[in-house]
Structures are given as structure tokens and as C-alpha cells.
PDB file of N, CA, C and O in Angstrom:
ATOM      1  N   MET A   1      84.245 122.105 103.817  1.00  0.00           N
ATOM      2  CA  MET A   1      83.995 121.518 105.118  1.00  0.00           C
ATOM      3  C   MET A   1      84.997 122.094 106.104  1.00  0.00           C
ATOM      4  O   MET A   1      86.187 122.183 105.804  1.00  0.00           O
ATOM      5  N   LEU A   2      84.526 122.480 107.263  1.00  0.00           N
ATOM      6  CA  LEU A   2      85.395 123.055 108.276  1.00  0.00           C
ATOM      7  C   LEU A   2      86.107 121.962 109.040  1.00  0.00           C
ATOM      8  O   LEU A   2      85.561 120.881 109.258  1.00  0.00           O
ATOM      9  N   GLY A   3      87.336 122.252 109.447  1.00  0.00           N
ATOM     10  CA  GLY A   3      88.115 121.295 110.209  1.00  0.00           C
ATOM     11  C   GLY A   3      87.575 121.110 111.606  1.00  0.00           C
ATOM     12  O   GLY A   3      86.700 121.858 112.041  1.00  0.00           O
ATOM     13  N   SER A   4      88.084 120.125 112.309  1.00  0.00           N
ATOM     14  CA  SER A   4      87.579 119.812 113.638  1.00  0.00           C
ATOM     15  C   SER A   4      87.909 120.887 114.658  1.00  0.00           C
ATOM     16  O   SER A   4      87.276 120.936 115.713  1.00  0.00           O
ATOM     17  N   CYS A   5      88.886 121.757 114.380  1.00  0.00           N
ATOM     18  CA  CYS A   5      89.247 122.787 115.345  1.00  0.00           C
ATOM     19  C   CYS A   5      88.502 124.096 115.090  1.00  0.00           C
ATOM     20  O   CYS A   5      88.692 125.057 115.836  1.00  0.00           O
ATOM     21  N   ALA A   6      87.663 124.161 114.061  1.00  0.00           N
ATOM     22  CA  ALA A   6      86.883 125.370 113.785  1.00  0.00           C
ATOM     23  C   ALA A   6      85.770 125.486 114.810  1.00  0.00           C
ATOM     24  O   ALA A   6      85.181 124.488 115.225  1.00  0.00           O
ATOM     25  N   LYS A   7      85.490 126.722 115.213  1.00  0.00           N
ATOM     26  CA  LYS A   7      84.417 126.899 116.196  1.00  0.00           C
ATOM     27  C   LYS A   7      83.077 126.682 115.518  1.00  0.00           C
ATOM     28  O   LYS A   7      82.918 126.994 114.338  1.00  0.00           O
ATOM     29  N   PRO A   8      82.115 126.151 116.252  1.00  0.00           N
ATOM     30  CA  PRO A   8      80.799 125.930 115.669  1.00  0.00           C
ATOM     31  C   PRO A   8      80.165 127.272 115.308  1.00  0.00           C
ATOM     32  O   PRO A   8      80.425 128.283 115.960  1.00  0.00           O
ATOM     33  N   LEU A   9      79.343 127.277 114.279  1.00  0.00           N
ATOM     34  CA  LEU A   9      78.684 128.493 113.850  1.00  0.00           C
ATOM     35  C   LEU A   9      77.433 128.725 114.683  1.00  0.00           C
ATOM     36  O   LEU A   9      76.689 127.792 114.982  1.00  0.00           O
ATOM     37  N   SER A  10      77.213 129.975 115.050  1.00  0.00           N
ATOM     38  CA  SER A  10      75.989 130.318 115.763  1.00  0.00           C
ATOM     39  C   SER A  10      75.032 130.959 114.766  1.00  0.00           C
ATOM     40  O   SER A  10      75.412 131.259 113.634  1.00  0.00           O
ATOM     41  N   GLU A  11      73.792 131.166 115.192  1.00  0.00           N
ATOM     42  CA  GLU A  11      72.793 131.765 114.306  1.00  0.00           C
ATOM     43  C   GLU A  11      73.227 133.154 113.848  1.00  0.00           C
ATOM     44  O   GLU A  11      72.948 133.541 112.713  1.00  0.00           O
ATOM     45  N   ARG A  12      73.905 133.911 114.714  1.00  0.00           N
ATOM     46  CA  ARG A  12      74.296 135.268 114.308  1.00  0.00           C
ATOM     47  C   ARG A  12      75.458 135.257 113.309  1.00  0.00           C
ATOM     48  O   ARG A  12      75.689 136.247 112.616  1.00  0.00           O
ATOM     49  N   ASP A  13      76.204 134.114 113.232  1.00  0.00           N
ATOM     50  CA  ASP A  13      77.263 133.995 112.228  1.00  0.00           C
ATOM     51  C   ASP A  13      76.693 133.798 110.827  1.00  0.00           C
ATOM     52  O   ASP A  13      77.338 134.110 109.826  1.00  0.00           O
ATOM     53  N   ILE A  14      75.469 133.273 110.778  1.00  0.00           N
ATOM     54  CA  ILE A  14      74.880 132.937 109.486  1.00  0.00           C
ATOM     55  C   ILE A  14      74.125 134.143 108.955  1.00  0.00           C
ATOM     56  O   ILE A  14      73.166 134.620 109.563  1.00  0.00           O
ATOM     57  N   LYS A  15      74.581 134.624 107.807  1.00  0.00           N
ATOM     58  CA  LYS A  15      73.933 135.758 107.168  1.00  0.00           C
ATOM     59  C   LYS A  15      73.447 135.298 105.805  1.00  0.00           C
ATOM     60  O   LYS A  15      74.081 134.445 105.185  1.00  0.00           O
ATOM     61  N   PRO A  16      72.350 135.836 105.329  1.00  0.00           N
ATOM     62  CA  PRO A  16      71.830 135.422 104.029  1.00  0.00           C
ATOM     63  C   PRO A  16      72.881 135.597 102.933  1.00  0.00           C
ATOM     64  O   PRO A  16      73.584 136.606 102.879  1.00  0.00           O
ATOM     65  N   GLY A  17      72.970 134.588 102.060  1.00  0.00           N
ATOM     66  CA  GLY A  17      73.869 134.665 100.925  1.00  0.00           C
ATOM     67  C   GLY A  17      75.305 134.288 101.227  1.00  0.00           C
ATOM     68  O   GLY A  17      76.139 134.309 100.322  1.00  0.00           O
ATOM     69  N   ARG A  18      75.623 133.945 102.454  1.00  0.00           N
ATOM     70  CA  ARG A  18      76.999 133.562 102.805  1.00  0.00           C
ATOM     71  C   ARG A  18      77.078 132.063 102.966  1.00  0.00           C
ATOM     72  O   ARG A  18      76.106 131.412 103.348  1.00  0.00           O
ATOM     73  N   THR A  19      78.231 131.529 102.675  1.00  0.00           N
ATOM     74  CA  THR A  19      78.459 130.087 102.819  1.00  0.00           C
ATOM     75  C   THR A  19      79.543 129.873 103.861  1.00  0.00           C
ATOM     76  O   THR A  19      80.172 130.826 104.321  1.00  0.00           O
ATOM     77  N   ASP A  20      79.756 128.615 104.230  1.00  0.00           N
ATOM     78  CA  ASP A  20      80.832 128.296 105.181  1.00  0.00           C
ATOM     79  C   ASP A  20      82.175 128.775 104.656  1.00  0.00           C
ATOM     80  O   ASP A  20      83.012 129.252 105.422  1.00  0.00           O
ATOM     81  N   ALA A  21      82.384 128.649 103.339  1.00  0.00           N
ATOM     82  CA  ALA A  21      83.666 129.050 102.754  1.00  0.00           C
ATOM     83  C   ALA A  21      83.918 130.539 102.947  1.00  0.00           C
ATOM     84  O   ALA A  21      85.069 130.963 103.045  1.00  0.00           O
ATOM     85  N   ASP A  22      82.852 131.342 103.005  1.00  0.00           N
ATOM     86  CA  ASP A  22      83.021 132.785 103.213  1.00  0.00           C
ATOM     87  C   ASP A  22      83.540 133.095 104.608  1.00  0.00           C
ATOM     88  O   ASP A  22      84.168 134.134 104.815  1.00  0.00           O
ATOM     89  N   ARG A  23      83.292 132.221 105.560  1.00  0.00           N
ATOM     90  CA  ARG A  23      83.696 132.470 106.940  1.00  0.00           C
ATOM     91  C   ARG A  23      85.069 131.895 107.273  1.00  0.00           C
ATOM     92  O   ARG A  23      85.620 132.196 108.332  1.00  0.00           O
ATOM     93  N   VAL A  24      85.622 131.085 106.397  1.00  0.00           N
ATOM     94  CA  VAL A  24      86.925 130.476 106.652  1.00  0.00           C
ATOM     95  C   VAL A  24      88.005 131.405 106.107  1.00  0.00           C
ATOM     96  O   VAL A  24      87.983 131.741 104.922  1.00  0.00           O
ATOM     97  N   PRO A  25      88.958 131.831 106.958  1.00  0.00           N
ATOM     98  CA  PRO A  25      90.010 132.718 106.459  1.00  0.00           C
ATOM     99  C   PRO A  25      90.891 132.010 105.445  1.00  0.00           C
ATOM    100  O   PRO A  25      91.162 130.815 105.565  1.00  0.00           O
ATOM    101  N   GLU A  26      91.335 132.760 104.447  1.00  0.00           N
ATOM    102  CA  GLU A  26      92.212 132.177 103.442  1.00  0.00           C
ATOM    103  C   GLU A  26      93.594 131.967 104.027  1.00  0.00           C
ATOM    104  O   GLU A  26      94.090 132.786 104.801  1.00  0.00           O
ATOM    105  N   MET A  27      94.212 130.853 103.645  1.00  0.00           N
ATOM    106  CA  MET A  27      95.575 130.575 104.068  1.00  0.00           C
ATOM    107  C   MET A  27      96.514 131.391 103.191  1.00  0.00           C
ATOM    108  O   MET A  27      96.288 131.504 101.986  1.00  0.00           O
ATOM    109  N   PRO A  28      97.556 131.957 103.771  1.00  0.00           N
ATOM    110  CA  PRO A  28      98.501 132.706 102.944  1.00  0.00           C
ATOM    111  C   PRO A  28      99.214 131.778 101.969  1.00  0.00           C
ATOM    112  O   PRO A  28      99.518 130.630 102.294  1.00  0.00           O
ATOM    113  N   THR A  29      99.471 132.281 100.795  1.00  0.00           N
ATOM    114  CA  THR A  29     100.171 131.502  99.782  1.00  0.00           C
ATOM    115  C   THR A  29     101.660 131.751  99.921  1.00  0.00           C
ATOM    116  O   THR A  29     102.104 132.899  99.955  1.00  0.00           O
ATOM    117  N   LYS A  30     102.424 130.683 100.002  1.00  0.00           N
ATOM    118  CA  LYS A  30     103.872 130.799 100.104  1.00  0.00           C
ATOM    119  C   LYS A  30     104.469 130.074  98.917  1.00  0.00           C
ATOM    120  O   LYS A  30     104.210 128.890  98.704  1.00  0.00           O
ATOM    121  N   THR A  31     105.254 130.774  98.160  1.00  0.00           N
ATOM    122  CA  THR A  31     105.878 130.148  97.008  1.00  0.00           C
ATOM    123  C   THR A  31     107.303 129.754  97.356  1.00  0.00           C
ATOM    124  O   THR A  31     107.941 130.369  98.210  1.00  0.00           O
ATOM    125  N   THR A  32     107.786 128.733  96.692  1.00  0.00           N
ATOM    126  CA  THR A  32     109.140 128.242  96.924  1.00  0.00           C
ATOM    127  C   THR A  32     109.919 128.344  95.626  1.00  0.00           C
ATOM    128  O   THR A  32     109.462 127.897  94.574  1.00  0.00           O
ATOM    129  N   ASN A  33     111.087 128.929  95.713  1.00  0.00           N
ATOM    130  CA  ASN A  33     111.966 129.003  94.559  1.00  0.00           C
ATOM    131  C   ASN A  33     112.847 127.755  94.598  1.00  0.00           C
ATOM    132  O   ASN A  33     113.775 127.668  95.403  1.00  0.00           O
ATOM    133  N   PHE A  34     112.553 126.794  93.728  1.00  0.00           N
ATOM    134  CA  PHE A  34     113.262 125.526  93.773  1.00  0.00           C
ATOM    135  C   PHE A  34     114.720 125.656  93.342  1.00  0.00           C
ATOM    136  O   PHE A  34     115.557 124.843  93.732  1.00  0.00           O
ATOM    137  N   THR A  35     115.022 126.663  92.550  1.00  0.00           N
ATOM    138  CA  THR A  35     116.426 126.892  92.184  1.00  0.00           C
ATOM    139  C   THR A  35     117.228 127.238  93.435  1.00  0.00           C
ATOM    140  O   THR A  35     118.340 126.743  93.623  1.00  0.00           O
ATOM    141  N   GLU A  36     116.660 128.089  94.290  1.00  0.00           N
ATOM    142  CA  GLU A  36     117.346 128.443  95.543  1.00  0.00           C
ATOM    143  C   GLU A  36     117.472 127.232  96.458  1.00  0.00           C
ATOM    144  O   GLU A  36     118.521 127.025  97.069  1.00  0.00           O
ATOM    145  N   LEU A  37     116.414 126.431  96.559  1.00  0.00           N
ATOM    146  CA  LEU A  37     116.481 125.225  97.401  1.00  0.00           C
ATOM    147  C   LEU A  37     117.553 124.266  96.915  1.00  0.00           C
ATOM    148  O   LEU A  37     118.290 123.686  97.713  1.00  0.00           O
ATOM    149  N   ARG A  38     117.636 124.101  95.595  1.00  0.00           N
ATOM    150  CA  ARG A  38     118.643 123.211  95.012  1.00  0.00           C
ATOM    151  C   ARG A  38     120.047 123.723  95.324  1.00  0.00           C
ATOM    152  O   ARG A  38     120.925 122.941  95.688  1.00  0.00           O
ATOM    153  N   GLU A  39     120.261 125.018  95.185  1.00  0.00           N
ATOM    154  CA  GLU A  39     121.579 125.593  95.478  1.00  0.00           C
ATOM    155  C   GLU A  39     121.933 125.444  96.956  1.00  0.00           C
ATOM    156  O   GLU A  39     123.081 125.155  97.292  1.00  0.00           O
ATOM    157  N   GLN A  40     120.956 125.640  97.837  1.00  0.00           N
ATOM    158  CA  GLN A  40     121.204 125.440  99.272  1.00  0.00           C
ATOM    159  C   GLN A  40     121.610 124.003  99.550  1.00  0.00           C
ATOM    160  O   GLN A  40     122.527 123.747 100.331  1.00  0.00           O
ATOM    161  N   SER A  41     120.929 123.074  98.910  1.00  0.00           N
ATOM    162  CA  SER A  41     121.246 121.655  99.103  1.00  0.00           C
ATOM    163  C   SER A  41     122.652 121.343  98.615  1.00  0.00           C
ATOM    164  O   SER A  41     123.385 120.590  99.256  1.00  0.00           O
ATOM    165  N   ARG A  42     123.025 121.919  97.489  1.00  0.00           N
ATOM    166  CA  ARG A  42     124.368 121.679  96.951  1.00  0.00           C
ATOM    167  C   ARG A  42     125.441 122.254  97.868  1.00  0.00           C
ATOM    168  O   ARG A  42     126.505 121.656  98.025  1.00  0.00           O
ATOM    169  N   ARG A  43     125.173 123.407  98.475  1.00  0.00           N
ATOM    170  CA  ARG A  43     126.153 123.999  99.395  1.00  0.00           C
ATOM    171  C   ARG A  43     126.300 123.153 100.653  1.00  0.00           C
ATOM    172  O   ARG A  43     127.407 122.985 101.165  1.00  0.00           O
ATOM    173  N   ARG A  44     125.186 122.620 101.151  1.00  0.00           N
ATOM    174  CA  ARG A  44     125.217 121.816 102.381  1.00  0.00           C
ATOM    175  C   ARG A  44     125.843 120.440 102.165  1.00  0.00           C
ATOM    176  O   ARG A  44     126.511 119.902 103.048  1.00  0.00           O
ATOM    177  N   ASP A  45     125.617 119.883 100.981  1.00  0.00           N
ATOM    178  CA  ASP A  45     126.092 118.522 100.716  1.00  0.00           C
ATOM    179  C   ASP A  45     126.707 118.467  99.323  1.00  0.00           C
ATOM    180  O   ASP A  45     125.982 118.466  98.329  1.00  0.00           O
ATOM    181  N   PRO A  46     128.030 118.420  99.240  1.00  0.00           N
ATOM    182  CA  PRO A  46     128.688 118.392  97.927  1.00  0.00           C
ATOM    183  C   PRO A  46     128.286 117.173  97.083  1.00  0.00           C
ATOM    184  O   PRO A  46     128.397 117.211  95.858  1.00  0.00           O
ATOM    185  N   ASP A  47     127.828 116.111  97.719  1.00  0.00           N
ATOM    186  CA  ASP A  47     127.427 114.904  96.994  1.00  0.00           C
ATOM    187  C   ASP A  47     125.946 114.916  96.628  1.00  0.00           C
ATOM    188  O   ASP A  47     125.424 113.909  96.151  1.00  0.00           O
ATOM    189  N   TRP A  48     125.267 116.032  96.842  1.00  0.00           N
ATOM    190  CA  TRP A  48     123.827 116.111  96.633  1.00  0.00           C
ATOM    191  C   TRP A  48     123.441 115.695  95.213  1.00  0.00           C
ATOM    192  O   TRP A  48     122.537 114.879  95.033  1.00  0.00           O
ATOM    193  N   ASP A  49     124.117 116.248  94.208  1.00  0.00           N
ATOM    194  CA  ASP A  49     123.780 115.913  92.817  1.00  0.00           C
ATOM    195  C   ASP A  49     123.941 114.421  92.541  1.00  0.00           C
ATOM    196  O   ASP A  49     123.104 113.813  91.875  1.00  0.00           O
ATOM    197  N   ALA A  50     125.012 113.838  93.053  1.00  0.00           N
ATOM    198  CA  ALA A  50     125.240 112.404  92.846  1.00  0.00           C
ATOM    199  C   ALA A  50     124.147 111.590  93.539  1.00  0.00           C
ATOM    200  O   ALA A  50     123.665 110.599  92.991  1.00  0.00           O
ATOM    201  N   ASN A  51     123.758 112.010  94.743  1.00  0.00           N
ATOM    202  CA  ASN A  51     122.710 111.299  95.477  1.00  0.00           C
ATOM    203  C   ASN A  51     121.373 111.386  94.746  1.00  0.00           C
ATOM    204  O   ASN A  51     120.639 110.402  94.662  1.00  0.00           O
ATOM    205  N   VAL A  52     121.064 112.566  94.220  1.00  0.00           N
ATOM    206  CA  VAL A  52     119.814 112.734  93.477  1.00  0.00           C
ATOM    207  C   VAL A  52     119.840 111.863  92.226  1.00  0.00           C
ATOM    208  O   VAL A  52     118.848 111.211  91.899  1.00  0.00           O
ATOM    209  N   SER A  53     120.958 111.853  91.538  1.00  0.00           N
ATOM    210  CA  SER A  53     121.077 111.027  90.330  1.00  0.00           C
ATOM    211  C   SER A  53     120.894 109.548  90.652  1.00  0.00           C
ATOM    212  O   SER A  53     120.234 108.822  89.909  1.00  0.00           O
ATOM    213  N   GLU A  54     121.478 109.107  91.756  1.00  0.00           N
ATOM    214  CA  GLU A  54     121.340 107.713  92.171  1.00  0.00           C
ATOM    215  C   GLU A  54     119.888 107.383  92.500  1.00  0.00           C
ATOM    216  O   GLU A  54     119.392 106.318  92.134  1.00  0.00           O
ATOM    217  N   CYS A  55     119.213 108.287  93.183  1.00  0.00           N
ATOM    218  CA  CYS A  55     117.793 108.063  93.508  1.00  0.00           C
ATOM    219  C   CYS A  55     116.953 107.996  92.239  1.00  0.00           C
ATOM    220  O   CYS A  55     116.059 107.158  92.128  1.00  0.00           O
ATOM    221  N   ARG A  56     117.232 108.865  91.294  1.00  0.00           N
ATOM    222  CA  ARG A  56     116.493 108.840  90.024  1.00  0.00           C
ATOM    223  C   ARG A  56     116.735 107.535  89.278  1.00  0.00           C
ATOM    224  O   ARG A  56     115.804 106.939  88.736  1.00  0.00           O
ATOM    225  N   ARG A  57     117.988 107.096  89.254  1.00  0.00           N
ATOM    226  CA  ARG A  57     118.328 105.846  88.579  1.00  0.00           C
ATOM    227  C   ARG A  57     117.609 104.670  89.242  1.00  0.00           C
ATOM    228  O   ARG A  57     117.072 103.800  88.557  1.00  0.00           O
ATOM    229  N   ALA A  58     117.602 104.650  90.572  1.00  0.00           N
ATOM    230  CA  ALA A  58     116.937 103.569  91.307  1.00  0.00           C
ATOM    231  C   ALA A  58     115.430 103.589  91.038  1.00  0.00           C
ATOM    232  O   ALA A  58     114.820 102.535  90.860  1.00  0.00           O
ATOM    233  N   MET A  59     114.836 104.769  91.008  1.00  0.00           N
ATOM    234  CA  MET A  59     113.400 104.872  90.765  1.00  0.00           C
ATOM    235  C   MET A  59     113.059 104.418  89.350  1.00  0.00           C
ATOM    236  O   MET A  59     112.065 103.723  89.143  1.00  0.00           O
ATOM    237  N   ARG A  60     113.874 104.804  88.383  1.00  0.00           N
ATOM    238  CA  ARG A  60     113.637 104.362  87.001  1.00  0.00           C
ATOM    239  C   ARG A  60     113.741 102.839  86.897  1.00  0.00           C
ATOM    240  O   ARG A  60     112.956 102.209  86.188  1.00  0.00           O
ATOM    241  N   GLY A  61     114.699 102.254  87.595  1.00  0.00           N
ATOM    242  CA  GLY A  61     114.841 100.797  87.602  1.00  0.00           C
ATOM    243  C   GLY A  61     113.641 100.122  88.232  1.00  0.00           C
ATOM    244  O   GLY A  61     113.147  99.116  87.725  1.00  0.00           O
ATOM    245  N   ALA A  62     113.175 100.679  89.340  1.00  0.00           N
ATOM    246  CA  ALA A  62     112.008 100.109  90.018  1.00  0.00           C
ATOM    247  C   ALA A  62     110.769 100.204  89.138  1.00  0.00           C
ATOM    248  O   ALA A  62     109.973  99.267  89.077  1.00  0.00           O
ATOM    249  N   LEU A  63     110.607 101.335  88.457  1.00  0.00           N
ATOM    250  CA  LEU A  63     109.455 101.494  87.566  1.00  0.00           C
ATOM    251  C   LEU A  63     109.534 100.541  86.376  1.00  0.00           C
ATOM    252  O   LEU A  63     108.525  99.973  85.958  1.00  0.00           O
ATOM    253  N   ALA A  64     110.738 100.369  85.833  1.00  0.00           N
ATOM    254  CA  ALA A  64     110.907  99.437  84.709  1.00  0.00           C
ATOM    255  C   ALA A  64     110.578  98.012  85.143  1.00  0.00           C
ATOM    256  O   ALA A  64     109.911  97.278  84.414  1.00  0.00           O
ATOM    257  N   LEU A  65     111.042  97.620  86.325  1.00  0.00           N
ATOM    258  CA  LEU A  65     110.745  96.283  86.842  1.00  0.00           C
ATOM    259  C   LEU A  65     109.248  96.111  87.062  1.00  0.00           C
ATOM    260  O   LEU A  65     108.686  95.060  86.754  1.00  0.00           O
ATOM    261  N   ALA A  66     108.606  97.144  87.596  1.00  0.00           N
ATOM    262  CA  ALA A  66     107.155  97.079  87.816  1.00  0.00           C
ATOM    263  C   ALA A  66     106.407  96.914  86.498  1.00  0.00           C
ATOM    264  O   ALA A  66     105.421  96.179  86.433  1.00  0.00           O
ATOM    265  N   GLU A  67     106.866  97.588  85.454  1.00  0.00           N
ATOM    266  CA  GLU A  67     106.227  97.453  84.145  1.00  0.00           C
ATOM    267  C   GLU A  67     106.388  96.029  83.602  1.00  0.00           C
ATOM    268  O   GLU A  67     105.451  95.460  83.042  1.00  0.00           O
ATOM    269  N   VAL A  68     107.580  95.463  83.774  1.00  0.00           N
ATOM    270  CA  VAL A  68     107.813  94.090  83.317  1.00  0.00           C
ATOM    271  C   VAL A  68     106.925  93.120  84.092  1.00  0.00           C
ATOM    272  O   VAL A  68     106.292  92.237  83.513  1.00  0.00           O
ATOM    273  N   ARG A  69     106.892  93.301  85.415  1.00  0.00           N
ATOM    274  CA  ARG A  69     106.049  92.418  86.236  1.00  0.00           C
ATOM    275  C   ARG A  69     104.586  92.538  85.829  1.00  0.00           C
ATOM    276  O   ARG A  69     103.876  91.537  85.732  1.00  0.00           O
ATOM    277  N   GLN A  70     104.143  93.765  85.594  1.00  0.00           N
ATOM    278  CA  GLN A  70     102.750  93.960  85.210  1.00  0.00           C
ATOM    279  C   GLN A  70     102.457  93.320  83.851  1.00  0.00           C
ATOM    280  O   GLN A  70     101.408  92.704  83.665  1.00  0.00           O
ATOM    281  N   SER A  71     103.375  93.465  82.914  1.00  0.00           N
ATOM    282  CA  SER A  71     103.148  92.880  81.583  1.00  0.00           C
ATOM    283  C   SER A  71     103.112  91.349  81.644  1.00  0.00           C
ATOM    284  O   SER A  71     102.436  90.710  80.837  1.00  0.00           O
ATOM    285  N   GLN A  72     103.826  90.775  82.584  1.00  0.00           N
ATOM    286  CA  GLN A  72     103.853  89.316  82.751  1.00  0.00           C
ATOM    287  C   GLN A  72     102.818  88.842  83.780  1.00  0.00           C
ATOM    288  O   GLN A  72     102.675  87.643  84.018  1.00  0.00           O
ATOM    289  N   GLN A  73     102.104  89.790  84.380  1.00  0.00           N
ATOM    290  CA  GLN A  73     101.112  89.497  85.412  1.00  0.00           C
ATOM    291  C   GLN A  73     101.713  88.676  86.549  1.00  0.00           C
ATOM    292  O   GLN A  73     101.183  87.639  86.947  1.00  0.00           O
ATOM    293  N   ILE A  74     102.835  89.176  87.054  1.00  0.00           N
ATOM    294  CA  ILE A  74     103.561  88.527  88.151  1.00  0.00           C
ATOM    295  C   ILE A  74     103.627  89.503  89.319  1.00  0.00           C
ATOM    296  O   ILE A  74     103.905  90.686  89.122  1.00  0.00           O
ATOM    297  N   THR A  75     103.376  89.023  90.522  1.00  0.00           N
ATOM    298  CA  THR A  75     103.496  89.863  91.706  1.00  0.00           C
ATOM    299  C   THR A  75     104.940  89.863  92.200  1.00  0.00           C
ATOM    300  O   THR A  75     105.757  89.056  91.758  1.00  0.00           O
ATOM    301  N   GLN A  76     105.241  90.768  93.112  1.00  0.00           N
ATOM    302  CA  GLN A  76     106.573  90.802  93.710  1.00  0.00           C
ATOM    303  C   GLN A  76     106.871  89.489  94.428  1.00  0.00           C
ATOM    304  O   GLN A  76     107.985  88.971  94.355  1.00  0.00           O
ATOM    305  N   VAL A  77     105.883  88.966  95.109  1.00  0.00           N
ATOM    306  CA  VAL A  77     106.059  87.711  95.858  1.00  0.00           C
ATOM    307  C   VAL A  77     106.375  86.570  94.897  1.00  0.00           C
ATOM    308  O   VAL A  77     107.281  85.777  95.151  1.00  0.00           O
ATOM    309  N   GLN A  78     105.631  86.483  93.793  1.00  0.00           N
ATOM    310  CA  GLN A  78     105.867  85.415  92.815  1.00  0.00           C
ATOM    311  C   GLN A  78     107.263  85.536  92.198  1.00  0.00           C
ATOM    312  O   GLN A  78     107.946  84.531  92.003  1.00  0.00           O
ATOM    313  N   LEU A  79     107.682  86.761  91.892  1.00  0.00           N
ATOM    314  CA  LEU A  79     109.010  86.964  91.320  1.00  0.00           C
ATOM    315  C   LEU A  79     110.095  86.575  92.322  1.00  0.00           C
ATOM    316  O   LEU A  79     111.071  85.919  91.957  1.00  0.00           O
ATOM    317  N   ALA A  80     109.931  86.972  93.569  1.00  0.00           N
ATOM    318  CA  ALA A  80     110.913  86.624  94.602  1.00  0.00           C
ATOM    319  C   ALA A  80     111.000  85.113  94.783  1.00  0.00           C
ATOM    320  O   ALA A  80     112.087  84.554  94.927  1.00  0.00           O
ATOM    321  N   ASP A  81     109.842  84.463  94.776  1.00  0.00           N
ATOM    322  CA  ASP A  81     109.836  82.998  94.893  1.00  0.00           C
ATOM    323  C   ASP A  81     110.553  82.347  93.707  1.00  0.00           C
ATOM    324  O   ASP A  81     111.332  81.411  93.885  1.00  0.00           O
ATOM    325  N   ALA A  82     110.287  82.846  92.500  1.00  0.00           N
ATOM    326  CA  ALA A  82     110.916  82.270  91.302  1.00  0.00           C
ATOM    327  C   ALA A  82     112.425  82.453  91.332  1.00  0.00           C
ATOM    328  O   ALA A  82     113.169  81.594  90.857  1.00  0.00           O
ATOM    329  N   LEU A  83     112.885  83.588  91.898  1.00  0.00           N
ATOM    330  CA  LEU A  83     114.325  83.856  91.970  1.00  0.00           C
ATOM    331  C   LEU A  83     114.945  83.292  93.251  1.00  0.00           C
ATOM    332  O   LEU A  83     116.153  83.387  93.466  1.00  0.00           O
ATOM    333  N   GLU A  84     114.088  82.700  94.103  1.00  0.00           N
ATOM    334  CA  GLU A  84     114.499  82.154  95.399  1.00  0.00           C
ATOM    335  C   GLU A  84     115.221  83.185  96.247  1.00  0.00           C
ATOM    336  O   GLU A  84     116.286  82.929  96.808  1.00  0.00           O
ATOM    337  N   ILE A  85     114.604  84.365  96.323  1.00  0.00           N
ATOM    338  CA  ILE A  85     115.117  85.439  97.195  1.00  0.00           C
ATOM    339  C   ILE A  85     113.952  85.988  98.006  1.00  0.00           C
ATOM    340  O   ILE A  85     112.786  85.759  97.686  1.00  0.00           O
ATOM    341  N   SER A  86     114.291  86.710  99.050  1.00  0.00           N
ATOM    342  CA  SER A  86     113.280  87.366  99.868  1.00  0.00           C
ATOM    343  C   SER A  86     113.088  88.794  99.359  1.00  0.00           C
ATOM    344  O   SER A  86     114.052  89.458  98.980  1.00  0.00           O
ATOM    345  N   ARG A  87     111.863  89.251  99.351  1.00  0.00           N
ATOM    346  CA  ARG A  87     111.599  90.640  98.964  1.00  0.00           C
ATOM    347  C   ARG A  87     112.234  91.611  99.953  1.00  0.00           C
ATOM    348  O   ARG A  87     112.515  92.760  99.611  1.00  0.00           O
ATOM    349  N   HIS A  88     112.456  91.153 101.163  1.00  0.00           N
ATOM    350  CA  HIS A  88     112.937  92.023 102.229  1.00  0.00           C
ATOM    351  C   HIS A  88     114.439  91.940 102.458  1.00  0.00           C
ATOM    352  O   HIS A  88     114.949  92.508 103.423  1.00  0.00           O
ATOM    353  N   THR A  89     115.148  91.244 101.589  1.00  0.00           N
ATOM    354  CA  THR A  89     116.592  91.140 101.727  1.00  0.00           C
ATOM    355  C   THR A  89     117.215  92.481 101.355  1.00  0.00           C
ATOM    356  O   THR A  89     116.948  93.009 100.275  1.00  0.00           O
ATOM    357  N   PRO A  90     118.049  93.039 102.247  1.00  0.00           N
ATOM    358  CA  PRO A  90     118.650  94.345 101.941  1.00  0.00           C
ATOM    359  C   PRO A  90     119.623  94.272 100.783  1.00  0.00           C
ATOM    360  O   PRO A  90     120.210  95.286 100.405  1.00  0.00           O
TER     361      PRO A  90
END
């Protein structure tokens, strides 16, 4: 499907055996070397590794809590009410 900014096709654009995909130019492929990105991040921020580790730890904790809640069939709201806390408390 063509995007909204593509020009409408005219009768002369349509040739036998061609599809819309044949008329859409291919986007260039750009690859990213994640090792280089990681090294750049480490140079810019000496605490980068610690921050990434903290984010991973927090995500693992959140996923573990979600699994427990799901196994007990409890929503976040129900858990917050049971603990007498707000879900939005920082």
C-alpha cells in the first residue's frame, strides 16, 4: 500500500505485469554496528554500564511482579489497594 504522500498513479504509469510495489523505490538499508554504539555510549557516559544494569534489573523485577500478579489473577489496582499504596507514587 502506498503512503499518503505518494503521487496518484495515472493510466500511463500502469503497465501490464507491474504492481504498485514495482513502482515504489526501495529504501536504502542502513546497518548499525551495536558494538560501536555501545562504545560511544561508554565514552560519553562513564556510568552507562551501571545505568544499563540498573534498567535491566528494574525490568526483570517488573516482569517477575507481573508474572506473580498474573498467576494470582490480581490487577495492579487490586495489588495497590491491598498494600494501601498508590500505583502512581514515585
